[in-house]
Backbone as CSV, one residue per row, in Angstrom:
resi,resn,N_x,N_y,N_z,CA_x,CA_y,CA_z,C_x,C_y,C_z
1,MET,-6.248,-1.216,-0.538,-5.194,-1.456,0.441,-3.865,-1.019,-0.166
2,SER,-3.071,-0.334,0.615,-1.777,0.115,0.117,-0.760,-1.018,0.196
3,LEU,0.367,-0.796,-0.447,1.422,-1.811,-0.446,2.145,-1.896,0.902
4,ASP,1.786,-1.025,1.865,2.400,-1.045,3.189,2.064,-2.309,3.971
5,LYS,0.973,-2.967,3.626,0.528,-4.158,4.353,0.757,-5.447,3.563
6,ILE,1.402,-5.336,2.381,1.663,-6.501,1.547,3.141,-6.866,1.663
7,LEU,3.386,-8.152,1.954,4.745,-8.628,2.197,5.150,-9.708,1.202
8,ALA,6.434,-9.721,0.887,7.043,-10.827,0.151,7.979,-11.500,1.151
9,ILE,7.869,-12.811,1.276,8.672,-13.548,2.244,9.604,-14.477,1.488
10,SER,10.900,-14.308,1.704,11.898,-15.112,1.017,11.669,-16.594,1.293
11,GLY,11.691,-17.388,0.226,11.512,-18.824,0.366,10.068,-19.272,0.368
12,LYS,9.128,-18.331,0.309,7.700,-18.678,0.285,7.084,-18.069,-0.969
13,PRO,6.234,-18.838,-1.660,5.647,-18.329,-2.904,4.564,-17.282,-2.651
14,GLY,4.384,-16.405,-3.635,3.293,-15.440,-3.572,3.545,-14.266,-2.649
15,LEU,2.466,-13.598,-2.316,2.499,-12.429,-1.443,1.630,-12.690,-0.234
16,TYR,1.849,-11.903,0.808,1.130,-12.083,2.069,0.644,-10.745,2.577
17,GLU,-0.540,-10.777,3.189,-1.083,-9.575,3.817,-0.743,-9.629,5.303
18,LEU,-0.185,-8.546,5.813,0.153,-8.458,7.234,-1.137,-8.317,8.035
19,LYS,-1.357,-9.240,8.962,-2.566,-9.213,9.794,-2.276,-8.687,11.195
20,ALA,-1.153,-9.110,11.775,-0.813,-8.673,13.135,0.675,-8.881,13.380
21,GLN,1.176,-8.150,14.347,2.560,-8.322,14.758,2.561,-9.039,16.104
22,THR,3.455,-10.013,16.248,3.568,-10.741,17.506,4.942,-10.453,18.099
23,ARG,5.187,-10.992,19.269,6.476,-10.784,19.912,7.616,-11.384,19.087
24,SER,7.351,-12.504,18.437,8.417,-13.198,17.718,8.319,-13.075,16.200
25,GLY,7.400,-12.263,15.690,7.275,-12.122,14.244,5.956,-11.508,13.834
26,PHE,5.314,-12.144,12.853,4.088,-11.602,12.273,3.080,-12.707,12.017
27,VAL,1.811,-12.322,11.983,0.754,-13.201,11.497,0.399,-12.658,10.125
28,VAL,0.476,-13.531,9.114,0.218,-13.127,7.743,-0.840,-14.030,7.124
29,GLU,-1.477,-13.515,6.080,-2.448,-14.307,5.334,-1.993,-14.362,3.886
30,SER,-1.882,-15.557,3.350,-1.445,-15.751,1.974,-2.498,-15.202,1.009
31,LEU,-2.046,-14.449,0.009,-2.965,-13.977,-1.020,-3.259,-15.087,-2.021
32,LEU,-2.438,-16.144,-2.020,-2.656,-17.263,-2.943,-3.787,-18.167,-2.487
33,ASP,-3.746,-18.583,-1.201,-4.749,-19.553,-0.736,-5.553,-19.089,0.477
34,GLY,-5.259,-17.899,0.999,-6.031,-17.357,2.115,-5.700,-17.940,3.474
35,LYS,-4.681,-18.798,3.546,-4.316,-19.411,4.824,-3.496,-18.438,5.665
36,LYS,-3.820,-18.412,6.959,-3.057,-17.586,7.888,-1.924,-18.421,8.467
37,GLN,-0.814,-17.770,8.713,0.325,-18.442,9.326,1.172,-17.433,10.061
38,SER,1.969,-17.950,10.951,2.851,-17.064,11.688,4.250,-17.182,11.094
39,VAL,4.914,-16.033,10.988,6.223,-15.966,10.358,7.199,-15.354,11.351
40,SER,8.303,-16.023,11.544,9.339,-15.553,12.457,10.057,-14.338,11.880
41,ILE,10.586,-13.502,12.754,11.344,-12.337,12.290,12.679,-12.764,11.672
42,ARG,13.016,-14.029,11.785,14.249,-14.542,11.165,14.108,-14.649,9.649
43,HIS,12.886,-14.742,9.148,12.676,-14.806,7.707,13.043,-13.467,7.083
44,ASN,13.486,-13.520,5.841,13.765,-12.296,5.103,12.432,-11.787,4.538
45,ILE,11.893,-10.735,5.147,10.588,-10.204,4.792,10.762,-8.829,4.151
46,SER,10.116,-8.639,3.004,10.168,-7.349,2.315,8.760,-6.780,2.216
47,VAL,8.624,-5.529,2.600,7.347,-4.826,2.454,7.358,-4.225,1.052
48,LEU,6.312,-4.470,0.259,6.311,-4.024,-1.128,6.472,-2.512,-1.269
49,SER,5.992,-1.747,-0.306,6.116,-0.290,-0.394,7.563,0.184,-0.242
50,GLU,8.444,-0.699,0.250,9.854,-0.338,0.443,10.751,-0.782,-0.706
51,ILE,10.198,-1.498,-1.677,10.983,-2.020,-2.792,11.031,-0.977,-3.909
52,ALA,12.189,-0.863,-4.548,12.357,0.066,-5.669,13.091,-0.654,-6.800
53,ILE,12.890,-0.158,-8.009,13.528,-0.707,-9.201,14.593,0.284,-9.670
54,TYR,15.779,-0.228,-9.963,16.868,0.624,-10.440,16.617,1.096,-11.868
55,THR,16.828,2.387,-12.086,16.848,2.930,-13.446,18.237,3.531,-13.640
56,LEU,18.486,4.071,-14.809,19.803,4.650,-15.085,20.041,5.927,-14.292
57,SER,18.963,6.571,-13.815,19.133,7.838,-13.106,18.732,7.800,-11.634
58,GLU,17.817,6.905,-11.259,17.316,6.892,-9.888,16.713,5.534,-9.567
59,GLU,16.173,5.415,-8.368,15.408,4.231,-8.000,13.938,4.607,-8.016
60,VAL,13.129,3.832,-8.736,11.710,4.105,-8.868,10.954,3.156,-7.937
61,PRO,10.114,3.695,-7.045,9.357,2.826,-6.136,8.517,1.805,-6.902
62,LEU,8.414,0.612,-6.352,7.643,-0.463,-6.972,6.208,-0.018,-7.246
63,ARG,5.649,0.789,-6.355,4.288,1.293,-6.515,4.138,2.019,-7.848
64,GLU,5.128,2.847,-8.195,5.078,3.599,-9.457,5.207,2.678,-10.657
65,VAL,6.083,1.671,-10.551,6.256,0.711,-11.641,4.952,-0.050,-11.875
66,MET,4.319,-0.486,-10.779,3.062,-1.229,-10.913,1.943,-0.336,-11.449
67,ALA,1.967,0.937,-11.084,0.963,1.872,-11.617,1.154,2.031,-13.125
68,LYS,2.414,2.031,-13.586,2.684,2.137,-15.024,2.229,0.872,-15.756
69,ILE,2.427,-0.285,-15.134,1.947,-1.537,-15.735,0.430,-1.498,-15.809
70,GLN,-0.213,-1.048,-14.727,-1.673,-0.972,-14.678,-2.197,-0.045,-15.774
71,GLU,-1.517,1.073,-15.969,-1.919,2.024,-17.006,-1.754,1.401,-18.394
72,LYS,-0.636,0.727,-18.616,-0.370,0.072,-19.908,-1.400,-1.013,-20.198
73,GLU,-1.798,-1.745,-19.175,-2.706,-2.890,-19.345,-4.178,-2.528,-19.105
74,ASN,-4.470,-1.249,-18.899,-5.847,-0.796,-18.630,-6.483,-1.541,-17.465
75,GLY,-5.695,-1.783,-16.414,-6.214,-2.416,-15.207,-6.332,-3.929,-15.285
76,GLN,-5.941,-4.510,-16.416,-6.011,-5.964,-16.578,-4.674,-6.601,-16.204
77,LYS,-4.644,-7.938,-16.231,-3.400,-8.647,-15.961,-2.365,-8.316,-17.030
78,ALA,-1.101,-8.513,-16.693,-0.008,-8.213,-17.619,-0.115,-9.066,-18.878
79,SER,0.229,-8.463,-20.009,0.131,-9.166,-21.288,1.314,-10.097,-21.532
80,VAL,2.301,-10.045,-20.653,3.451,-10.953,-20.752,3.314,-12.007,-19.655
81,ASP,3.690,-13.221,-19.970,3.637,-14.297,-18.983,4.947,-14.307,-18.209
82,PRO,4.894,-14.436,-16.869,6.131,-14.464,-16.085,7.079,-15.593,-16.495
83,LYS,6.562,-16.600,-17.195,7.402,-17.729,-17.619,7.983,-17.532,-19.015
84,ASP,7.719,-16.384,-19.621,8.268,-16.098,-20.946,9.788,-15.981,-20.884
85,SER,10.397,-15.875,-22.040,11.858,-15.797,-22.120,12.369,-14.496,-21.504
86,LYS,13.649,-14.510,-21.185,14.311,-13.331,-20.623,14.130,-12.133,-21.556
87,GLU,14.268,-12.366,-22.859,14.151,-11.294,-23.844,12.733,-10.714,-23.850
88,ALA,11.734,-11.581,-23.791,10.337,-11.111,-23.800,10.028,-10.302,-22.544
89,LEU,10.530,-10.765,-21.395,10.311,-10.041,-20.141,10.980,-8.670,-20.182
90,GLU,12.236,-8.632,-20.673,12.952,-7.355,-20.737,12.289,-6.391,-21.716
91,GLU,11.839,-6.914,-22.857,11.157,-6.074,-23.847,9.887,-5.466,-23.246
92,TYR,9.136,-6.284,-22.516,7.917,-5.798,-21.860,8.265,-4.722,-20.825
93,PHE,9.298,-4.982,-20.025,9.669,-4.035,-18.973,10.167,-2.725,-19.564
94,PHE,10.874,-2.792,-20.707,11.305,-1.566,-21.378,10.103,-0.739,-21.825
95,SER,9.001,-1.392,-22.207,7.811,-0.652,-22.620,7.142,0.027,-21.427
96,VAL,7.380,-0.508,-20.224,6.793,0.063,-19.010,7.730,1.091,-18.386
97,LEU,8.998,0.728,-18.284,10.005,1.573,-17.635,11.220,1.652,-18.565
98,PRO,11.184,2.557,-19.546,12.196,2.575,-20.615,13.649,2.707,-20.154
99,ASP,13.878,3.314,-19.001,15.276,3.508,-18.588,15.686,2.615,-17.423
100,PHE,15.040,1.430,-17.282,15.468,0.552,-16.191,16.884,0.066,-16.461
101,ASP,17.634,-0.160,-15.399,19.045,-0.531,-15.498,19.171,-2.031,-15.746
102,GLU,19.501,-2.394,-16.980,19.610,-3.807,-17.369,20.667,-4.561,-16.573
103,ASP,21.687,-3.849,-16.103,22.771,-4.509,-15.368,22.388,-4.833,-13.934
104,ARG,21.419,-4.116,-13.383,21.051,-4.311,-11.981,19.660,-4.899,-11.777
105,VAL,18.846,-4.901,-12.825,17.507,-5.493,-12.753,17.526,-6.758,-13.610
106,TYR,17.433,-7.894,-12.945,17.540,-9.180,-13.627,16.179,-9.662,-14.115
107,ALA,16.206,-10.638,-15.023,14.961,-11.221,-15.536,14.136,-11.801,-14.393
108,SER,14.798,-12.355,-13.380,14.072,-12.919,-12.232,13.337,-11.822,-11.463
109,ASP,13.906,-10.623,-11.415,13.239,-9.489,-10.766,11.994,-9.076,-11.553
110,ILE,12.128,-9.018,-12.872,11.000,-8.649,-13.724,9.898,-9.690,-13.579
111,LYS,10.291,-10.951,-13.538,9.330,-12.050,-13.382,8.534,-11.872,-12.085
112,LYS,9.226,-11.538,-10.991,8.547,-11.320,-9.705,7.577,-10.147,-9.778
113,VAL,8.010,-9.045,-10.365,7.155,-7.854,-10.466,5.881,-8.194,-11.241
114,VAL,6.034,-8.913,-12.358,4.866,-9.280,-13.173,3.965,-10.227,-12.392
115,GLN,4.544,-11.219,-11.704,3.745,-12.152,-10.891,2.995,-11.398,-9.796
116,TRP,3.695,-10.516,-9.096,3.077,-9.753,-8.014,1.959,-8.865,-8.552
117,TYR,2.220,-8.186,-9.671,1.201,-7.329,-10.273,-0.044,-8.146,-10.605
118,ASN,0.150,-9.300,-11.255,-0.978,-10.151,-11.636,-1.761,-10.613,-10.410
119,LEU,-1.052,-11.010,-9.351,-1.711,-11.481,-8.133,-2.521,-10.362,-7.480
120,LEU,-1.929,-9.185,-7.358,-2.633,-8.053,-6.747,-3.841,-7.643,-7.581
121,THR,-3.708,-7.681,-8.900,-4.823,-7.341,-9.787,-5.938,-8.370,-9.643
122,GLU,-5.559,-9.634,-9.633,-6.526,-10.729,-9.504,-7.305,-10.641,-8.197
123,LYS,-6.640,-10.236,-7.115,-7.276,-10.171,-5.795,-7.960,-8.827,-5.534
124,GLY,-7.935,-7.933,-6.517,-8.591,-6.636,-6.355,-7.837,-5.700,-5.420
125,LEU,-6.521,-5.895,-5.298,-5.709,-5.062,-4.403,-4.781,-4.141,-5.188
126,ALA,-5.129,-3.879,-6.434,-4.255,-3.105,-7.309,-4.470,-1.610,-7.164
127,ASP,-4.386,-1.101,-5.943,-4.446,0.338,-5.699,-3.018,0.803,-5.479
128,PHE,-2.424,1.368,-6.521,-1.019,1.765,-6.443,-0.860,3.260,-6.226
129,SER,-1.920,3.902,-5.736,-1.824,5.323,-5.455,-0.885,5.531,-4.269
130,GLU,-0.344,6.717,-4.205,0.639,7.024,-3.171,-0.022,7.128,-1.797
131,GLY,0.727,6.717,-0.795,0.237,6.791,0.579,0.272,8.206,1.101
132,GLU,0.342,8.370,2.428,0.299,9.695,3.049,1.538,10.530,2.754
133,SER,2.677,9.894,2.485,3.931,10.638,2.328,4.160,11.071,0.889
134,SER,3.306,11.947,0.356,3.432,12.377,-1.029,4.040,13.779,-1.133
135,GLU,4.828,14.188,-0.162,5.419,15.521,-0.147,6.784,15.573,-0.810
136,GLU,7.251,14.473,-1.403,8.581,14.418,-1.978,8.720,15.283,-3.218
137,GLU,7.678,15.401,-4.022,7.750,16.175,-5.267,7.552,17.627,-4.934
């Protein structure tokens, strides 16, 4: 499954799979506990395929960052714990994305990326290959 159907919802833990669109929002299924729920369009919803990480030269799509983590970890969960210190998280992220912008990418952002990567890997949804729009290069 591509990241086009995976959502992060502000104020709610974990990630959600988009199941259907309704008149007033979406029906989603939690990747944490498998429960379905309806989410209003008033919630701040982010599609993982639309998220990018700032580097010193450009914005790198989250898909590419997660693919680099997957390559570093040989398809296993991240070797850093999301609850580790700010320094440990930044050191790990530098090993994955050496030119990430320290001023614009916070430890809380790195923590989320690692948590999301671990969750997607655990659920067998760690396919970070590019979707249909690969004509940019």
